[in-house]
The first five atom37 places (N, CA, C, CB, O) and aatype in JSON, in Angstrom:
{
  "aatype": [12, 16, 19, 5, 0, 18, 9, 10, 9, 5, 16, 6, 19, 7, 11, 0, 0, 0, 19, 0, 16, 6, 9, 5, 7, 9, 11, 7, 19, 16, 12, 0, 6, 3, 19, 16, 7, 14, 18, 3, 19, 9, 19, 1, 0, 6, 0, 11, 15, 19, 3, 6, 10, 7, 11, 10, 19, 19, 0, 11, 19, 5, 7, 19, 14, 7, 9, 16, 1, 16, 10, 16, 4, 14, 19, 19, 8, 10],
  "atom_mask": [
    [1, 1, 1, 1, 1],
    [1, 1, 1, 1, 1],
    [1, 1, 1, 1, 1],
    [1, 1, 1, 1, 1],
    [1, 1, 1, 1, 1],
    [1, 1, 1, 1, 1],
    [1, 1, 1, 1, 1],
    [1, 1, 1, 1, 1],
    [1, 1, 1, 1, 1],
    [1, 1, 1, 1, 1],
    [1, 1, 1, 1, 1],
    [1, 1, 1, 1, 1],
    [1, 1, 1, 1, 1],
    [1, 1, 1, 0, 1],
    [1, 1, 1, 1, 1],
    [1, 1, 1, 1, 1],
    [1, 1, 1, 1, 1],
    [1, 1, 1, 1, 1],
    [1, 1, 1, 1, 1],
    [1, 1, 1, 1, 1],
    [1, 1, 1, 1, 1],
    [1, 1, 1, 1, 1],
    [1, 1, 1, 1, 1],
    [1, 1, 1, 1, 1],
    [1, 1, 1, 0, 1],
    [1, 1, 1, 1, 1],
    [1, 1, 1, 1, 1],
    [1, 1, 1, 0, 1],
    [1, 1, 1, 1, 1],
    [1, 1, 1, 1, 1],
    [1, 1, 1, 1, 1],
    [1, 1, 1, 1, 1],
    [1, 1, 1, 1, 1],
    [1, 1, 1, 1, 1],
    [1, 1, 1, 1, 1],
    [1, 1, 1, 1, 1],
    [1, 1, 1, 0, 1],
    [1, 1, 1, 1, 1],
    [1, 1, 1, 1, 1],
    [1, 1, 1, 1, 1],
    [1, 1, 1, 1, 1],
    [1, 1, 1, 1, 1],
    [1, 1, 1, 1, 1],
    [1, 1, 1, 1, 1],
    [1, 1, 1, 1, 1],
    [1, 1, 1, 1, 1],
    [1, 1, 1, 1, 1],
    [1, 1, 1, 1, 1],
    [1, 1, 1, 1, 1],
    [1, 1, 1, 1, 1],
    [1, 1, 1, 1, 1],
    [1, 1, 1, 1, 1],
    [1, 1, 1, 1, 1],
    [1, 1, 1, 0, 1],
    [1, 1, 1, 1, 1],
    [1, 1, 1, 1, 1],
    [1, 1, 1, 1, 1],
    [1, 1, 1, 1, 1],
    [1, 1, 1, 1, 1],
    [1, 1, 1, 1, 1],
    [1, 1, 1, 1, 1],
    [1, 1, 1, 1, 1],
    [1, 1, 1, 0, 1],
    [1, 1, 1, 1, 1],
    [1, 1, 1, 1, 1],
    [1, 1, 1, 0, 1],
    [1, 1, 1, 1, 1],
    [1, 1, 1, 1, 1],
    [1, 1, 1, 1, 1],
    [1, 1, 1, 1, 1],
    [1, 1, 1, 1, 1],
    [1, 1, 1, 1, 1],
    [1, 1, 1, 1, 1],
    [1, 1, 1, 1, 1],
    [1, 1, 1, 1, 1],
    [1, 1, 1, 1, 1],
    [1, 1, 1, 1, 1],
    [1, 1, 1, 1, 1]
  ],
  "atom_positions": [
    [[-161.37, -206.35, 84.06], [-160.4, -207.39, 84.32], [-160.54, -207.89, 85.76], [-158.97, -206.88, 84.05], [-160.7, -207.09, 86.68]],
    [[-160.47, -209.19, 85.94], [-160.61, -209.73, 87.28], [-159.26, -209.83, 87.99], [-161.27, -211.1, 87.22], [-158.2, -209.91, 87.35]],
    [[-159.32, -209.81, 89.29], [-158.15, -210.01, 90.14], [-158.18, -211.46, 90.59], [-158.14, -209.01, 91.37], [-159.2, -211.95, 91.07]],
    [[-157.05, -212.15, 90.44], [-156.98, -213.54, 90.83], [-155.92, -213.71, 91.9], [-156.67, -214.44, 89.61], [-154.96, -212.95, 91.97]],
    [[-156.1, -214.72, 92.75], [-155.13, -214.97, 93.81], [-155.17, -216.43, 94.21], [-155.41, -214.07, 95.04], [-156.16, -217.13, 94.03]],
    [[-154.04, -216.87, 94.76], [-153.97, -218.16, 95.43], [-154.03, -217.87, 96.93], [-152.66, -218.98, 95.04], [-153.37, -216.95, 97.42]],
    [[-154.82, -218.64, 97.63], [-154.92, -218.5, 99.08], [-154.37, -219.78, 99.69], [-156.41, -218.22, 99.55], [-154.91, -220.87, 99.48]],
    [[-153.29, -219.64, 100.44], [-152.65, -220.79, 101.08], [-153.19, -220.88, 102.5], [-151.08, -220.65, 101.07], [-153.17, -219.9, 103.24]],
    [[-153.67, -222.05, 102.88], [-154.41, -222.19, 104.13], [-153.79, -223.28, 105.0], [-155.88, -222.52, 103.85], [-153.48, -224.37, 104.54]],
    [[-153.63, -222.95, 106.28], [-153.27, -223.95, 107.28], [-154.53, -224.25, 108.08], [-152.1, -223.45, 108.21], [-155.31, -223.35, 108.41]],
    [[-154.73, -225.53, 108.38], [-155.94, -225.94, 109.1], [-155.57, -226.68, 110.38], [-156.83, -226.83, 108.2], [-154.42, -227.05, 110.62]],
    [[-156.59, -226.89, 111.2], [-156.43, -227.77, 112.36], [-156.15, -229.18, 111.84], [-157.71, -227.73, 113.29], [-156.53, -229.53, 110.72]],
    [[-155.5, -229.99, 112.66], [-155.17, -231.36, 112.26], [-156.44, -232.13, 111.85], [-154.44, -232.1, 113.43], [-157.44, -232.14, 112.57]],
    [[-156.36, -232.76, 110.68], [-157.46, -233.59, 110.2], [-158.61, -232.84, 109.56], [0.0, 0.0, 0.0], [-159.62, -233.45, 109.22]],
    [[-158.49, -231.53, 109.38], [-159.6, -230.72, 108.86], [-159.43, -230.31, 107.4], [-159.76, -229.49, 109.7], [-160.34, -229.69, 106.84]],
    [[-158.3, -230.64, 106.76], [-158.03, -230.13, 105.42], [-159.1, -230.5, 104.41], [-156.69, -230.64, 104.94], [-159.56, -229.63, 103.66]],
    [[-159.52, -231.75, 104.37], [-160.51, -232.17, 103.37], [-161.84, -231.46, 103.57], [-160.72, -233.7, 103.44], [-162.46, -231.02, 102.6]],
    [[-162.29, -231.34, 104.81], [-163.56, -230.66, 105.09], [-163.48, -229.18, 104.74], [-163.94, -230.83, 106.57], [-164.43, -228.62, 104.2]],
    [[-162.34, -228.55, 105.05], [-162.16, -227.13, 104.72], [-162.19, -226.93, 103.21], [-160.83, -226.59, 105.32], [-162.86, -226.02, 102.71]],
    [[-161.46, -227.76, 102.47], [-161.42, -227.63, 101.01], [-162.82, -227.81, 100.42], [-160.46, -228.66, 100.4], [-163.2, -227.07, 99.51]],
    [[-163.57, -228.78, 100.92], [-164.92, -229.02, 100.41], [-165.82, -227.82, 100.66], [-165.52, -230.27, 101.06], [-166.57, -227.41, 99.76]],
    [[-165.77, -227.25, 101.85], [-166.63, -226.11, 102.16], [-166.23, -224.87, 101.36], [-166.57, -225.8, 103.66], [-167.1, -224.14, 100.87]],
    [[-164.94, -224.64, 101.22], [-164.48, -223.46, 100.48], [-164.85, -223.56, 99.0], [-162.97, -223.29, 100.63], [-165.13, -222.54, 98.37]],
    [[-164.85, -224.76, 98.46], [-165.19, -224.95, 97.04], [-166.57, -224.37, 96.71], [-165.16, -226.44, 96.68], [-166.81, -223.96, 95.58]],
    [[-167.46, -224.32, 97.69], [-168.81, -223.8, 97.46], [-168.94, -222.3, 97.57], [0.0, 0.0, 0.0], [-170.03, -221.77, 97.35]],
    [[-167.88, -221.59, 97.89], [-167.93, -220.12, 98.05], [-167.85, -219.47, 96.68], [-166.78, -219.61, 98.96], [-167.0, -219.82, 95.86]],
    [[-168.74, -218.51, 96.44], [-168.74, -217.77, 95.17], [-167.42, -217.02, 95.03], [-169.95, -216.8, 95.09], [-167.0, -216.32, 95.95]],
    [[-166.78, -217.16, 93.87], [-165.49, -216.52, 93.63], [-164.33, -217.49, 93.73], [0.0, 0.0, 0.0], [-163.23, -217.2, 93.27]],
    [[-164.57, -218.65, 94.33], [-163.54, -219.68, 94.43], [-163.62, -220.55, 93.18], [-163.71, -220.55, 95.72], [-164.68, -221.1, 92.86]],
    [[-162.51, -220.67, 92.47], [-162.49, -221.48, 91.24], [-161.87, -222.85, 91.47], [-161.73, -220.75, 90.15], [-162.07, -223.76, 90.66]],
    [[-161.11, -223.01, 92.57], [-160.49, -224.29, 92.88], [-160.13, -224.3, 94.36], [-159.23, -224.53, 91.99], [-159.7, -223.29, 94.92]],
    [[-160.3, -225.45, 95.0], [-159.86, -225.64, 96.38], [-159.44, -227.09, 96.53], [-160.99, -225.26, 97.42], [-160.24, -228.01, 96.35]],
    [[-158.16, -227.29, 96.85], [-157.64, -228.66, 96.96], [-156.83, -228.81, 98.23], [-156.78, -229.02, 95.74], [-156.1, -227.91, 98.63]],
    [[-156.98, -229.97, 98.88], [-156.13, -230.26, 100.02], [-154.81, -230.83, 99.5], [-156.83, -231.25, 101.02], [-154.79, -231.65, 98.59]],
    [[-153.73, -230.38, 100.11], [-152.38, -230.72, 99.64], [-151.51, -231.11, 100.83], [-151.75, -229.53, 98.87], [-151.91, -230.95, 101.99]],
    [[-150.31, -231.61, 100.54], [-149.34, -231.87, 101.6], [-148.29, -230.77, 101.58], [-148.68, -233.27, 101.43], [-148.15, -230.05, 100.59]],
    [[-147.56, -230.65, 102.68], [-146.54, -229.62, 102.77], [-146.86, -228.64, 103.88], [0.0, 0.0, 0.0], [-147.64, -228.96, 104.77]],
    [[-146.27, -227.44, 103.84], [-146.48, -226.49, 104.92], [-147.9, -225.93, 104.98], [-145.5, -225.35, 104.77], [-148.32, -225.43, 106.02]],
    [[-148.64, -226.03, 103.88], [-150.04, -225.6, 103.86], [-150.91, -226.84, 103.63], [-150.3, -224.52, 102.75], [-150.45, -227.83, 103.06]],
    [[-152.14, -226.77, 104.08], [-153.05, -227.91, 104.02], [-154.04, -227.82, 102.87], [-153.8, -228.04, 105.32], [-154.49, -228.84, 102.34]],
    [[-154.39, -226.59, 102.48], [-155.35, -226.36, 101.39], [-154.82, -225.21, 100.54], [-156.8, -226.05, 101.94], [-154.34, -224.21, 101.07]],
    [[-154.93, -225.34, 99.23], [-154.62, -224.24, 98.32], [-155.88, -223.92, 97.53], [-153.43, -224.6, 97.36], [-156.53, -224.79, 96.96]],
    [[-156.21, -222.64, 97.52], [-157.43, -222.15, 96.87], [-157.05, -221.18, 95.77], [-158.38, -221.46, 97.9], [-156.13, -220.38, 95.93]],
    [[-157.74, -221.25, 94.65], [-157.62, -220.23, 93.6], [-158.94, -219.48, 93.62], [-157.31, -220.86, 92.15], [-160.01, -220.08, 93.59]],
    [[-158.85, -218.15, 93.68], [-160.05, -217.33, 93.76], [-159.94, -216.15, 92.81], [-160.29, -216.83, 95.2], [-158.84, -215.76, 92.41]],
    [[-161.08, -215.59, 92.46], [-161.09, -214.39, 91.62], [-162.21, -213.47, 92.05], [-161.24, -214.76, 90.13], [-163.24, -213.9, 92.57]],
    [[-161.98, -212.17, 91.81], [-162.96, -211.15, 92.16], [-162.8, -209.99, 91.18], [-162.79, -210.67, 93.64], [-161.84, -209.94, 90.41]],
    [[-163.75, -209.06, 91.22], [-163.73, -207.93, 90.29], [-162.7, -206.88, 90.66], [-165.09, -207.3, 90.21], [-162.29, -206.09, 89.81]],
    [[-162.28, -206.85, 91.94], [-161.31, -205.85, 92.38], [-160.52, -206.4, 93.56], [-162.02, -204.52, 92.77], [-160.88, -207.43, 94.14]],
    [[-159.44, -205.7, 93.91], [-158.65, -206.1, 95.06], [-159.49, -206.0, 96.33], [-157.38, -205.21, 95.18], [-159.39, -206.86, 97.21]],
    [[-160.33, -204.98, 96.42], [-161.2, -204.83, 97.59], [-162.15, -206.01, 97.71], [-161.99, -203.51, 97.52], [-162.34, -206.55, 98.8]],
    [[-162.77, -206.41, 96.6], [-163.69, -207.54, 96.63], [-162.95, -208.83, 96.98], [-164.4, -207.7, 95.29], [-163.5, -209.69, 97.68]],
    [[-161.74, -208.97, 96.51], [-160.94, -210.14, 96.85], [-160.67, -210.17, 98.35], [-159.61, -210.15, 96.06], [-160.79, -211.22, 98.99]],
    [[-160.32, -209.03, 98.91], [-160.1, -208.94, 100.35], [-161.33, -209.32, 101.14], [0.0, 0.0, 0.0], [-161.25, -210.03, 102.15]],
    [[-162.49, -208.84, 100.7], [-163.74, -209.17, 101.38], [-164.04, -210.66, 101.27], [-164.91, -208.36, 100.78], [-164.51, -211.27, 102.23]],
    [[-163.75, -211.25, 100.12], [-163.96, -212.69, 99.93], [-163.1, -213.47, 100.93], [-163.61, -213.11, 98.47], [-163.59, -214.4, 101.57]],
    [[-161.85, -213.08, 101.07], [-160.95, -213.8, 101.96], [-161.36, -213.61, 103.42], [-159.5, -213.32, 101.75], [-161.49, -214.59, 104.15]],
    [[-161.56, -212.37, 103.83], [-161.84, -212.09, 105.24], [-163.24, -212.55, 105.64], [-161.68, -210.6, 105.52], [-163.39, -213.21, 106.67]],
    [[-164.25, -212.21, 104.86], [-165.62, -212.49, 105.26], [-166.04, -213.94, 105.01], [-166.56, -211.58, 104.53], [-166.8, -214.51, 105.78]],
    [[-165.54, -214.53, 103.94], [-166.01, -215.87, 103.57], [-165.0, -216.96, 103.92], [-166.32, -215.92, 102.09], [-165.31, -217.87, 104.69]],
    [[-163.81, -216.88, 103.36], [-162.83, -217.96, 103.52], [-162.4, -218.09, 104.97], [-161.61, -217.71, 102.62], [-162.41, -219.2, 105.52]],
    [[-162.01, -216.99, 105.61], [-161.51, -217.08, 106.98], [-162.6, -217.48, 107.97], [-160.9, -215.76, 107.39], [-162.29, -217.83, 109.11]],
    [[-163.85, -217.41, 107.56], [-164.95, -217.82, 108.43], [-165.22, -219.31, 108.43], [0.0, 0.0, 0.0], [-166.04, -219.79, 109.21]],
    [[-164.54, -220.05, 107.58], [-164.74, -221.5, 107.51], [-164.12, -222.15, 108.75], [-164.12, -222.1, 106.2], [-162.95, -221.9, 109.06]],
    [[-164.88, -222.98, 109.46], [-164.35, -223.63, 110.67], [-163.17, -224.54, 110.34], [-165.44, -224.44, 111.37], [-163.17, -225.23, 109.32]],
    [[-162.16, -224.52, 111.21], [-161.01, -225.39, 111.04], [-159.78, -224.7, 110.48], [0.0, 0.0, 0.0], [-158.69, -225.28, 110.48]],
    [[-159.93, -223.45, 110.01], [-158.79, -222.71, 109.46], [-158.04, -222.04, 110.6], [-159.25, -221.66, 108.41], [-158.64, -221.41, 111.47]],
    [[-156.71, -222.17, 110.58], [-155.9, -221.49, 111.59], [-155.14, -220.3, 111.03], [-154.92, -222.48, 112.21], [-154.84, -219.36, 111.76]],
    [[-154.82, -220.33, 109.72], [-154.05, -219.22, 109.13], [-154.23, -219.23, 107.62], [-152.53, -219.34, 109.5], [-154.37, -220.29, 107.0]],
    [[-154.25, -218.03, 107.02], [-154.3, -217.91, 105.56], [-153.19, -216.97, 105.09], [-155.69, -217.4, 105.1], [-152.75, -216.08, 105.81]],
    [[-152.77, -217.2, 103.85], [-151.81, -216.32, 103.19], [-152.32, -216.11, 101.77], [-150.34, -216.92, 103.2], [-152.43, -217.07, 101.01]],
    [[-152.62, -214.86, 101.41], [-153.17, -214.56, 100.09], [-152.06, -214.07, 99.16], [-154.29, -213.49, 100.19], [-151.32, -213.15, 99.5]],
    [[-151.95, -214.71, 98.0], [-150.92, -214.39, 97.02], [-151.58, -213.97, 95.71], [-149.97, -215.61, 96.8], [-151.97, -214.83, 94.92]],
    [[-151.72, -212.66, 95.46], [-152.34, -212.19, 94.23], [-151.5, -212.61, 93.01], [-152.51, -210.67, 94.26], [-150.27, -212.62, 93.05]],
    [[-152.19, -212.95, 91.94], [-151.53, -213.31, 90.68], [-151.15, -212.02, 89.97], [-152.46, -214.21, 89.78], [-151.97, -211.11, 89.86]],
    [[-149.91, -211.94, 89.48], [-149.46, -210.79, 88.71], [-149.08, -211.26, 87.31], [-148.26, -210.07, 89.41], [-148.61, -212.38, 87.13]],
    [[-149.28, -210.39, 86.35], [-148.93, -210.7, 84.96], [-147.81, -209.76, 84.56], [-150.17, -210.56, 84.0], [-148.05, -208.59, 84.26]],
    [[-146.59, -210.27, 84.55], [-145.42, -209.44, 84.27], [-145.09, -209.42, 82.79], [-144.21, -209.95, 85.06], [-144.13, -208.77, 82.37]]
  ]
}
């Protein structure tokens, strides 16, 4: 079973579209869209485990230029 999460991203001013485009190309990312509101980009991602999801966020997503903050929200099935 895969672990899925939404990653809420704040970016530098004017960088949301570029950040979303770059993140869309990362393996494990299923969706990346620039949005309005308190966050600039919302990403849906999946991985084989919580550890792999953490590595995806820290090593890949947070390394994209223009990101100032991320918040990872794992999907739960209640």
